[in-house]
C-alpha positions as CSV (number, residue, x, y, z in Angstrom):
1,M,89.6,90.4,93.3
2,K,89.9,94.1,93.7
3,L,89.0,95.9,97.0
4,I,88.5,99.6,97.2
5,F,89.0,101.3,100.6
6,N,88.1,104.9,101.5
7,K,88.3,106.8,104.7
8,E,85.3,109.0,105.4
9,D,85.4,112.4,107.1
10,N,84.3,110.7,110.4
11,N,87.3,108.3,110.1
12,D,85.1,105.3,109.2
13,I,86.6,103.1,106.6
14,T,84.3,102.0,103.8
15,V,85.0,99.0,101.5
16,K,83.8,98.3,98.0
17,I,84.4,95.1,96.1
18,Q,84.8,95.0,92.3
19,Q,82.3,92.8,90.6
20,G,83.3,92.7,86.9
21,T,83.6,96.4,86.0
22,V,81.3,97.7,88.8
23,A,82.2,98.4,92.4
24,V,79.5,97.2,94.8
25,D,79.2,97.4,98.6
26,F,81.5,94.9,100.3
27,T,80.0,91.7,101.6
28,Y,81.9,88.7,103.1
29,T,79.8,86.4,100.9
30,E,81.0,88.1,97.7
31,M,84.6,88.1,99.0
32,I,84.5,84.4,99.8
33,K,82.9,83.6,96.4
34,Q,85.6,85.5,94.6
35,L,88.4,83.9,96.6
36,L,87.0,80.4,95.9
37,E,87.0,81.2,92.2
38,D,90.4,82.7,92.2
39,N,92.5,83.1,95.3
40,T,94.1,86.5,94.4
41,I,93.7,89.8,96.0
42,D,95.3,92.3,93.7
43,D,95.1,95.8,92.5
44,T,93.8,96.9,95.9
45,D,92.9,100.6,96.1
46,F,93.7,102.0,99.6
47,G,92.4,105.5,98.7
48,N,93.2,108.0,101.4
49,L,94.2,105.6,104.2
50,S,97.4,106.2,106.2
51,D,100.5,104.1,105.7
52,D,99.8,102.2,108.9
53,E,96.3,101.4,107.9
54,K,97.4,100.2,104.5
55,E,100.1,98.0,106.1
56,N,97.6,96.5,108.6
57,L,95.1,95.8,105.8
58,E,97.7,94.3,103.5
59,E,98.7,91.9,106.4
60,M,95.1,90.9,107.0
61,L,94.4,90.3,103.3
62,N,97.6,88.2,103.0
63,K,96.4,86.1,106.0
64,V,93.0,85.6,104.4
65,S,94.6,84.6,101.1
66,E,96.9,82.1,102.9
67,I,93.9,80.4,104.6
68,F,92.2,79.9,101.2
69,A,95.5,78.6,99.8
70,E,95.9,76.1,102.7
71,E,92.3,74.9,102.1
72,E,92.9,74.4,98.4
73,I,96.0,72.3,99.2
74,E,94.1,70.2,101.7
75,D,91.3,69.7,99.1
76,E,93.8,68.6,96.5
77,Q,95.4,66.1,98.9
78,Q,92.0,64.6,99.7
79,V,91.2,64.1,96.0
80,D,94.6,62.5,95.5
81,E,93.9,60.1,98.3
82,E,90.6,59.0,96.9
């Protein structure tokens, strides 16, 4: 999954999510859908964000990915037990 961040003139941060070859407005539904299909967040474009903002976002994205990885492990363990 690719996320594209951009800081607007008023300091608001916008996010787009790549769907195939097209960048669309970010939705949590699309993010979760893509993470369930393939739990990778790569090639993130942080645009004009500061280093601190990039670092904070990378930390958050890693935590989100870890949650999906833990869920996947739990699901696999449940299947093995059945």
